[in-house]
A tleap script that builds the chain and sets N, CA, C and O, in Angstrom:
source leaprc.protein.ff14SB
mol = sequence {
  NMET ALA LYS LYS LEU PHE VAL GLY GLY LEU
  SER PHE GLY THR SER GLU ASP THR LEU ARG
  SER THR PHE ALA GLN ALA GLY THR VAL THR
  SER ALA ALA ILE ILE ILE ASP ARG MET SER
  GLY ARG SER LYS GLY PHE GLY PHE VAL GLU
  MET GLU ASN ASP ALA GLU ALA ASP LYS ALA
  ILE GLU MET PHE ASN GLY THR GLU LEU GLU
  GLY ARG ALA LEU THR VAL ASN GLU ALA ARG
  PRO ARG GLU GLU ARG PRO GLN ARG GLY GLY
  PHE SER GLY GLY GLY GLY ARG GLY ARG ARG
  ASP CPHE
}
set mol.1.N position { 85.065 -1.421 193.817 }
set mol.1.CA position { 85.389 -0.171 192.748 }
set mol.1.C position { 86.623 -0.995 192.137 }
set mol.1.O position { 87.334 -1.923 192.522 }
set mol.2.N position { 86.539 -0.345 191.206 }
set mol.2.CA position { 87.472 -0.912 189.812 }
set mol.2.C position { 88.454 -0.433 190.197 }
set mol.2.O position { 88.367 0.502 190.993 }
set mol.3.N position { 89.859 -0.953 189.723 }
set mol.3.CA position { 91.223 -0.479 190.116 }
set mol.3.C position { 91.818 -0.638 189.281 }
set mol.3.O position { 91.840 -1.756 188.766 }
set mol.4.N position { 92.702 0.599 188.682 }
set mol.4.CA position { 93.474 0.605 187.615 }
set mol.4.C position { 94.633 -0.125 187.362 }
set mol.4.O position { 94.387 -1.113 188.055 }
set mol.5.N position { 95.938 -0.383 186.762 }
set mol.5.CA position { 96.874 -0.686 187.268 }
set mol.5.C position { 97.997 -0.728 186.226 }
set mol.5.O position { 97.788 -1.338 185.177 }
set mol.6.N position { 99.322 -0.047 186.467 }
set mol.6.CA position { 99.747 0.072 185.308 }
set mol.6.C position { 101.351 -1.453 184.691 }
set mol.6.O position { 102.210 -2.063 185.328 }
set mol.7.N position { 100.973 -1.416 183.319 }
set mol.7.CA position { 101.717 -3.017 183.581 }
set mol.7.C position { 102.580 -2.135 182.659 }
set mol.7.O position { 102.010 -1.370 181.881 }
set mol.8.N position { 104.207 -2.213 182.712 }
set mol.8.CA position { 105.371 -2.458 181.852 }
set mol.8.C position { 106.640 -3.186 181.353 }
set mol.8.O position { 107.260 -4.159 181.782 }
set mol.9.N position { 106.738 -2.696 180.720 }
set mol.9.CA position { 107.862 -3.683 180.397 }
set mol.9.C position { 107.028 -5.456 178.867 }
set mol.9.O position { 107.023 -6.614 178.450 }
set mol.10.N position { 106.615 -4.228 178.857 }
set mol.10.CA position { 105.219 -5.057 177.918 }
set mol.10.C position { 106.385 -5.404 176.599 }
set mol.10.O position { 107.337 -4.647 176.407 }
set mol.11.N position { 106.154 -6.633 175.760 }
set mol.11.CA position { 107.545 -6.924 174.674 }
set mol.11.C position { 106.372 -6.227 173.807 }
set mol.11.O position { 105.224 -6.287 174.249 }
set mol.12.N position { 106.729 -5.313 172.111 }
set mol.12.CA position { 106.297 -4.863 171.284 }
set mol.12.C position { 105.132 -5.779 170.731 }
set mol.12.O position { 104.114 -5.231 170.307 }
set mol.13.N position { 105.221 -6.833 170.723 }
set mol.13.CA position { 104.164 -7.468 170.594 }
set mol.13.C position { 103.054 -8.218 170.899 }
set mol.13.O position { 102.355 -8.953 170.202 }
set mol.14.N position { 103.001 -7.834 172.332 }
set mol.14.CA position { 102.321 -8.580 172.888 }
set mol.14.C position { 100.828 -7.981 172.657 }
set mol.14.O position { 100.777 -6.753 172.585 }
set mol.15.N position { 99.598 -8.699 172.531 }
set mol.15.CA position { 98.485 -7.908 172.392 }
set mol.15.C position { 97.588 -7.810 173.746 }
set mol.15.O position { 97.767 -8.215 174.895 }
set mol.16.N position { 96.583 -7.118 173.127 }
set mol.16.CA position { 95.780 -6.326 174.449 }
set mol.16.C position { 95.029 -8.208 175.111 }
set mol.16.O position { 95.183 -8.810 176.174 }
set mol.17.N position { 94.438 -8.462 174.139 }
set mol.17.CA position { 93.598 -10.460 174.331 }
set mol.17.C position { 95.011 -11.060 175.886 }
set mol.17.O position { 94.960 -11.712 176.929 }
set mol.18.N position { 96.144 -10.245 175.019 }
set mol.18.CA position { 97.334 -11.277 175.712 }
set mol.18.C position { 96.853 -10.960 177.278 }
set mol.18.O position { 96.441 -11.922 177.927 }
set mol.19.N position { 96.876 -10.198 177.643 }
set mol.19.CA position { 96.755 -9.030 178.826 }
set mol.19.C position { 95.991 -9.437 179.306 }
set mol.19.O position { 96.219 -10.351 180.098 }
set mol.20.N position { 94.683 -8.984 179.086 }
set mol.20.CA position { 93.167 -9.548 179.127 }
set mol.20.C position { 93.713 -10.545 179.985 }
set mol.20.O position { 93.988 -10.344 181.168 }
set mol.21.N position { 93.965 -12.297 179.000 }
set mol.21.CA position { 93.803 -13.149 179.727 }
set mol.21.C position { 95.550 -13.668 180.173 }
set mol.21.O position { 95.912 -14.828 179.979 }
set mol.22.N position { 96.249 -12.873 180.625 }
set mol.22.CA position { 97.175 -13.289 181.476 }
set mol.22.C position { 96.618 -13.073 183.124 }
set mol.22.O position { 96.350 -13.991 183.898 }
set mol.23.N position { 96.534 -11.666 183.399 }
set mol.23.CA position { 95.411 -10.935 184.260 }
set mol.23.C position { 94.215 -10.894 184.792 }
set mol.23.O position { 93.676 -10.152 185.613 }
set mol.24.N position { 93.690 -12.369 183.828 }
set mol.24.CA position { 92.462 -13.214 183.969 }
set mol.24.C position { 92.669 -14.005 184.872 }
set mol.24.O position { 91.661 -14.543 185.330 }
set mol.25.N position { 93.669 -14.287 185.322 }
set mol.25.CA position { 94.226 -15.146 186.466 }
set mol.25.C position { 93.986 -14.500 187.458 }
set mol.25.O position { 93.347 -15.158 188.279 }
set mol.26.N position { 94.185 -13.604 187.729 }
set mol.26.CA position { 94.054 -13.082 189.279 }
set mol.26.C position { 92.622 -12.588 189.625 }
set mol.26.O position { 92.135 -12.590 190.756 }
set mol.27.N position { 91.880 -12.066 188.222 }
set mol.27.CA position { 90.792 -12.233 188.775 }
set mol.27.C position { 89.638 -11.368 187.664 }
set mol.27.O position { 89.764 -11.442 186.441 }
set mol.28.N position { 88.972 -10.885 188.073 }
set mol.28.CA position { 87.836 -10.470 187.045 }
set mol.28.C position { 88.449 -8.879 186.100 }
set mol.28.O position { 88.923 -8.018 186.841 }
set mol.29.N position { 88.427 -8.607 184.822 }
set mol.29.CA position { 89.258 -8.364 183.971 }
set mol.29.C position { 88.692 -6.892 183.745 }
set mol.29.O position { 89.694 -7.543 183.448 }
set mol.30.N position { 88.132 -5.515 183.549 }
set mol.30.CA position { 87.323 -4.801 183.057 }
set mol.30.C position { 87.477 -4.340 182.279 }
set mol.30.O position { 86.536 -4.163 181.505 }
set mol.31.N position { 88.998 -3.759 181.927 }
set mol.31.CA position { 89.421 -3.287 180.868 }
set mol.31.C position { 91.025 -3.683 180.702 }
set mol.31.O position { 91.740 -3.654 181.703 }
set mol.32.N position { 91.274 -3.853 180.110 }
set mol.32.CA position { 92.755 -4.014 178.594 }
set mol.32.C position { 93.273 -2.684 177.819 }
set mol.32.O position { 92.420 -2.186 177.083 }
set mol.33.N position { 94.089 -2.257 177.846 }
set mol.33.CA position { 94.401 -1.850 176.948 }
set mol.33.C position { 96.501 -1.055 177.174 }
set mol.33.O position { 97.190 -0.715 178.136 }
set mol.34.N position { 96.691 -1.118 175.699 }
set mol.34.CA position { 98.293 -1.052 175.241 }
set mol.34.C position { 98.632 -0.031 174.737 }
set mol.34.O position { 98.550 0.304 173.555 }
set mol.35.N position { 99.232 0.794 176.045 }
set mol.35.CA position { 99.343 1.794 174.784 }
set mol.35.C position { 100.373 2.565 173.011 }
set mol.35.O position { 101.574 2.295 172.978 }
set mol.36.N position { 99.999 3.106 172.227 }
set mol.36.CA position { 100.310 2.680 171.097 }
set mol.36.C position { 101.025 4.666 170.729 }
set mol.36.O position { 100.549 5.786 170.916 }
set mol.37.N position { 102.235 4.173 170.195 }
set mol.37.CA position { 102.758 5.500 169.618 }
set mol.37.C position { 101.872 5.934 168.623 }
set mol.37.O position { 101.221 5.071 168.033 }
set mol.38.N position { 101.654 7.730 168.176 }
set mol.38.CA position { 100.825 8.002 167.237 }
set mol.38.C position { 101.371 7.869 166.183 }
set mol.38.O position { 100.608 7.802 165.219 }
set mol.39.N position { 103.119 7.760 165.855 }
set mol.39.CA position { 103.579 8.396 165.169 }
set mol.39.C position { 104.369 6.261 165.083 }
set mol.39.O position { 104.830 6.107 163.952 }
set mol.40.N position { 104.423 5.823 165.366 }
set mol.40.CA position { 104.711 4.859 164.281 }
set mol.40.C position { 104.102 3.292 164.259 }
set mol.40.O position { 104.395 2.324 163.559 }
set mol.41.N position { 102.852 3.526 165.635 }
set mol.41.CA position { 101.863 2.728 165.644 }
set mol.41.C position { 102.597 1.672 166.360 }
set mol.41.O position { 101.832 0.768 166.696 }
set mol.42.N position { 103.789 1.482 166.698 }
set mol.42.CA position { 104.118 0.042 167.683 }
set mol.42.C position { 103.340 0.537 169.226 }
set mol.42.O position { 102.882 1.640 169.526 }
set mol.43.N position { 103.402 -0.805 170.075 }
set mol.43.CA position { 103.356 0.052 171.305 }
set mol.43.C position { 104.561 0.335 171.508 }
set mol.43.O position { 105.697 0.079 171.109 }
set mol.44.N position { 103.692 1.270 172.645 }
set mol.44.CA position { 104.637 1.753 173.898 }
set mol.44.C position { 105.580 0.851 174.788 }
set mol.44.O position { 106.606 1.157 175.394 }
set mol.45.N position { 105.089 -0.041 174.708 }
set mol.45.CA position { 105.959 -0.947 175.784 }
set mol.45.C position { 105.313 -0.919 177.164 }
set mol.45.O position { 105.793 -1.278 178.240 }
set mol.46.N position { 104.437 -0.549 176.962 }
set mol.46.CA position { 103.726 -0.816 178.216 }
set mol.46.C position { 101.614 -0.516 178.281 }
set mol.46.O position { 100.924 -0.267 177.293 }
set mol.47.N position { 101.202 -0.629 179.454 }
set mol.47.CA position { 99.480 -0.519 178.961 }
set mol.47.C position { 98.601 -0.143 180.604 }
set mol.47.O position { 99.289 0.365 181.489 }
set mol.48.N position { 97.314 -0.392 180.846 }
set mol.48.CA position { 97.019 -0.251 181.565 }
set mol.48.C position { 95.671 -1.588 181.529 }
set mol.48.O position { 94.788 -1.479 180.678 }
set mol.49.N position { 95.653 -2.707 182.456 }
set mol.49.CA position { 94.860 -2.743 183.068 }
set mol.49.C position { 93.567 -2.873 184.534 }
set mol.49.O position { 94.017 -3.268 185.610 }
set mol.50.N position { 92.411 -2.608 184.465 }
set mol.50.CA position { 91.497 -2.470 185.513 }
set mol.50.C position { 91.222 -3.442 185.360 }
set mol.50.O position { 91.028 -4.054 184.310 }
set mol.51.N position { 91.101 -4.029 187.321 }
set mol.51.CA position { 90.532 -4.762 187.753 }
set mol.51.C position { 89.423 -4.580 188.068 }
set mol.51.O position { 88.923 -3.508 187.727 }
set mol.52.N position { 88.603 -5.554 188.844 }
set mol.52.CA position { 87.306 -4.998 189.222 }
set mol.52.C position { 87.186 -4.187 190.277 }
set mol.52.O position { 86.614 -3.107 190.425 }
set mol.53.N position { 87.987 -5.062 191.183 }
set mol.53.CA position { 88.020 -4.286 192.793 }
set mol.53.C position { 89.374 -4.721 192.970 }
set mol.53.O position { 90.165 -5.266 192.200 }
set mol.54.N position { 89.496 -4.177 194.740 }
set mol.54.CA position { 90.920 -3.452 194.930 }
set mol.54.C position { 91.617 -5.301 195.281 }
set mol.54.O position { 92.716 -5.531 194.776 }
set mol.55.N position { 91.260 -5.916 195.716 }
set mol.55.CA position { 91.486 -7.348 196.643 }
set mol.55.C position { 92.211 -7.905 195.267 }
set mol.55.O position { 93.205 -8.630 195.317 }
set mol.56.N position { 91.545 -7.445 193.931 }
set mol.56.CA position { 91.494 -9.057 192.798 }
set mol.56.C position { 93.031 -8.054 192.874 }
set mol.56.O position { 94.090 -8.472 193.342 }
set mol.57.N position { 92.769 -6.410 192.182 }
set mol.57.CA position { 93.717 -5.561 192.017 }
set mol.57.C position { 95.809 -6.157 192.447 }
set mol.57.O position { 96.889 -6.388 191.904 }
set mol.58.N position { 94.966 -6.097 194.050 }
set mol.58.CA position { 96.104 -6.807 194.595 }
set mol.58.C position { 97.220 -7.821 194.607 }
set mol.58.O position { 98.366 -7.991 195.025 }
set mol.59.N position { 96.049 -8.527 193.772 }
set mol.59.CA position { 96.470 -9.867 193.781 }
set mol.59.C position { 97.522 -9.952 192.456 }
set mol.59.O position { 98.663 -10.413 192.416 }
set mol.60.N position { 96.689 -9.321 191.364 }
set mol.60.CA position { 97.447 -9.250 190.342 }
set mol.60.C position { 98.679 -8.630 190.466 }
set mol.60.O position { 99.633 -9.267 190.021 }
set mol.61.N position { 98.909 -7.484 190.990 }
set mol.61.CA position { 100.287 -7.261 191.225 }
set mol.61.C position { 101.146 -8.401 192.010 }
set mol.61.O position { 102.149 -8.934 191.535 }
set mol.62.N position { 100.578 -8.692 193.312 }
set mol.62.CA position { 101.210 -9.497 193.562 }
set mol.62.C position { 101.526 -10.938 192.979 }
set mol.62.O position { 101.993 -11.907 193.577 }
set mol.63.N position { 101.157 -10.824 191.686 }
set mol.63.CA position { 101.483 -11.811 191.382 }
set mol.63.C position { 102.011 -11.792 189.969 }
set mol.63.O position { 102.652 -12.766 189.573 }
set mol.64.N position { 101.816 -10.869 189.262 }
set mol.64.CA position { 103.174 -10.935 188.182 }
set mol.64.C position { 103.826 -9.523 187.868 }
set mol.64.O position { 103.930 -9.011 186.754 }
set mol.65.N position { 104.215 -9.037 188.997 }
set mol.65.CA position { 105.334 -7.606 189.691 }
set mol.65.C position { 106.508 -8.535 189.595 }
set mol.65.O position { 106.666 -9.553 190.269 }
set mol.66.N position { 107.278 -8.080 188.715 }
set mol.66.CA position { 108.673 -9.139 187.883 }
set mol.66.C position { 108.287 -10.384 187.297 }
set mol.66.O position { 109.207 -11.142 187.604 }
set mol.67.N position { 107.363 -11.094 186.558 }
set mol.67.CA position { 107.569 -11.914 186.577 }
set mol.67.C position { 107.730 -11.390 184.946 }
set mol.67.O position { 107.463 -10.211 184.714 }
set mol.68.N position { 108.254 -12.454 183.603 }
set mol.68.CA position { 108.216 -12.438 182.541 }
set mol.68.C position { 106.454 -13.345 182.448 }
set mol.68.O position { 105.802 -14.228 183.007 }
set mol.69.N position { 106.360 -12.043 180.978 }
set mol.69.CA position { 105.797 -12.393 180.038 }
set mol.69.C position { 106.071 -11.782 178.453 }
set mol.69.O position { 106.449 -10.698 178.011 }
set mol.70.N position { 105.656 -13.126 177.840 }
set mol.70.CA position { 106.723 -13.176 176.478 }
set mol.70.C position { 107.713 -12.988 176.263 }
set mol.70.O position { 107.899 -12.482 175.156 }
set mol.71.N position { 109.282 -13.326 177.359 }
set mol.71.CA position { 110.427 -12.881 177.450 }
set mol.71.C position { 110.460 -11.625 177.824 }
set mol.71.O position { 111.463 -10.982 177.517 }
set mol.72.N position { 109.441 -11.002 178.533 }
set mol.72.CA position { 110.743 -9.746 179.055 }
set mol.72.C position { 109.410 -9.468 180.662 }
set mol.72.O position { 108.227 -9.806 180.705 }
set mol.73.N position { 110.185 -8.810 181.663 }
set mol.73.CA position { 110.062 -9.119 183.115 }
set mol.73.C position { 108.584 -7.237 182.640 }
set mol.73.O position { 108.365 -6.260 181.923 }
set mol.74.N position { 108.065 -8.217 183.994 }
set mol.74.CA position { 106.831 -7.101 183.873 }
set mol.74.C position { 107.158 -6.099 185.122 }
set mol.74.O position { 108.043 -6.511 185.872 }
set mol.75.N position { 106.504 -4.706 185.486 }
set mol.75.CA position { 106.611 -4.199 186.811 }
set mol.75.C position { 105.241 -3.685 186.734 }
set mol.75.O position { 104.988 -2.809 185.907 }
set mol.76.N position { 104.218 -4.195 187.608 }
set mol.76.CA position { 103.112 -3.627 187.937 }
set mol.76.C position { 102.990 -3.137 189.237 }
set mol.76.O position { 103.345 -3.636 190.305 }
set mol.77.N position { 102.293 -1.818 188.917 }
set mol.77.CA position { 101.531 -1.266 190.483 }
set mol.77.C position { 100.187 -0.288 189.892 }
set mol.77.O position { 99.777 -0.127 188.743 }
set mol.78.N position { 99.827 0.139 190.894 }
set mol.78.CA position { 98.775 1.117 190.737 }
set mol.78.C position { 98.858 1.923 190.308 }
set mol.78.O position { 99.478 2.835 190.856 }
set mol.79.N position { 98.058 2.143 188.576 }
set mol.79.CA position { 98.317 3.188 188.089 }
set mol.79.C position { 97.987 4.467 189.286 }
set mol.79.O position { 97.351 4.419 190.339 }
set mol.80.N position { 98.815 5.746 188.524 }
set mol.80.CA position { 98.909 7.241 188.934 }
set mol.80.C position { 97.720 7.777 188.587 }
set mol.80.O position { 97.483 7.490 187.413 }
set mol.81.N position { 97.166 8.197 188.903 }
set mol.81.CA position { 96.384 10.208 188.526 }
set mol.81.C position { 97.149 10.648 187.474 }
set mol.81.O position { 98.234 11.152 187.765 }
set mol.82.N position { 96.671 10.537 185.713 }
set mol.82.CA position { 96.684 11.580 184.939 }
set mol.82.C position { 97.312 12.849 185.070 }
set mol.82.O position { 96.477 13.739 185.233 }
set mol.83.N position { 98.630 13.292 185.054 }
set mol.83.CA position { 98.643 14.296 185.171 }
set mol.83.C position { 97.558 15.275 184.232 }
set mol.83.O position { 96.734 14.702 183.519 }
set mol.84.N position { 97.596 16.349 184.266 }
set mol.84.CA position { 97.761 17.780 183.210 }
set mol.84.C position { 98.250 17.934 182.755 }
set mol.84.O position { 99.403 17.788 183.161 }
set mol.85.N position { 98.099 18.306 181.673 }
set mol.85.CA position { 99.277 18.658 179.955 }
set mol.85.C position { 98.218 20.442 179.852 }
set mol.85.O position { 97.054 20.817 179.988 }
set mol.86.N position { 99.436 20.969 179.563 }
set mol.86.CA position { 99.057 21.835 179.313 }
set mol.86.C position { 98.044 21.797 177.444 }
set mol.86.O position { 98.857 21.146 176.787 }
set mol.87.N position { 97.443 21.967 176.942 }
set mol.87.CA position { 96.750 22.053 175.712 }
set mol.87.C position { 98.257 22.060 174.274 }
set mol.87.O position { 99.345 22.633 174.313 }
set mol.88.N position { 97.665 21.204 173.219 }
set mol.88.CA position { 98.980 21.649 172.660 }
set mol.88.C position { 97.761 23.089 171.390 }
set mol.88.O position { 96.647 23.536 171.663 }
set mol.89.N position { 98.619 23.371 170.144 }
set mol.89.CA position { 98.092 24.674 169.122 }
set mol.89.C position { 98.421 25.707 169.989 }
set mol.89.O position { 99.154 25.786 170.974 }
set mol.90.N position { 97.507 26.694 169.220 }
set mol.90.CA position { 97.523 27.689 169.165 }
set mol.90.C position { 98.508 28.559 169.159 }
set mol.90.O position { 99.233 27.863 168.448 }
set mol.91.N position { 99.447 29.943 169.446 }
set mol.91.CA position { 99.771 31.158 169.488 }
set mol.91.C position { 100.576 31.441 170.808 }
set mol.91.O position { 100.857 32.604 171.098 }
set mol.92.N position { 101.159 29.809 172.055 }
set mol.92.CA position { 100.934 30.349 173.172 }
set mol.92.C position { 102.625 30.893 173.864 }
set mol.92.O position { 103.095 31.200 174.960 }
set mol.93.N position { 102.992 30.790 172.730 }
set mol.93.CA position { 104.561 30.542 173.652 }
set mol.93.C position { 105.649 32.054 172.733 }
set mol.93.O position { 105.218 33.206 172.664 }
set mol.94.N position { 106.837 31.669 172.231 }
set mol.94.CA position { 107.830 32.691 171.594 }
set mol.94.C position { 108.044 32.071 171.057 }
set mol.94.O position { 107.171 31.227 170.859 }
set mol.95.N position { 109.323 31.915 170.360 }
set mol.95.CA position { 110.211 31.360 169.733 }
set mol.95.C position { 110.223 31.618 168.056 }
set mol.95.O position { 111.031 31.104 167.282 }
set mol.96.N position { 109.236 32.448 167.727 }
set mol.96.CA position { 109.354 33.226 166.842 }
set mol.96.C position { 111.220 33.100 165.846 }
set mol.96.O position { 112.233 32.469 166.148 }
set mol.97.N position { 110.927 33.982 164.709 }
set mol.97.CA position { 112.118 34.591 164.441 }
set mol.97.C position { 111.774 35.673 163.887 }
set mol.97.O position { 110.887 35.977 163.089 }
set mol.98.N position { 113.116 36.579 164.749 }
set mol.98.CA position { 111.796 37.792 164.799 }
set mol.98.C position { 112.911 39.116 163.695 }
set mol.98.O position { 113.224 38.477 162.690 }
set mol.99.N position { 113.403 40.284 163.610 }
set mol.99.CA position { 114.375 40.832 162.471 }
set mol.99.C position { 115.220 41.134 163.876 }
set mol.99.O position { 114.996 41.385 165.060 }
set mol.100.N position { 116.694 40.886 162.671 }
set mol.100.CA position { 117.865 41.188 163.954 }
set mol.100.C position { 118.705 42.005 163.157 }
set mol.100.O position { 119.149 41.703 162.049 }
set mol.101.N position { 118.913 43.136 163.828 }
set mol.101.CA position { 119.836 44.366 163.983 }
set mol.101.C position { 121.398 43.925 163.820 }
set mol.101.O position { 121.757 43.497 164.917 }
set mol.102.N position { 122.321 43.871 163.007 }
set mol.102.CA position { 123.084 43.686 163.307 }
set mol.102.C position { 124.017 45.011 162.935 }
set mol.102.O position { 125.206 45.037 163.253 }
savepdb mol mol.pdb
quit
């Protein structure tokens, strides 16, 4: 079963292809994604790599955690499940401008 890894400390210029080819040294990479900021269109400096199995994921953590890629020290560990966040939009909160009597 595939295992997803968190990769932090990426250079803003690191591409998904570079991420994929780097982690391929540890085994089969199922997917590689760099998280992009919606507003600026730039990398947020972290991403996720999915390795084909647990053994290859563990090998990737051992090989790359604390090493440099494109001049930046990487943080590599097992990704945690995404936390549920409240839905955006709608009228779910206060904070409006009410009338103020003085």
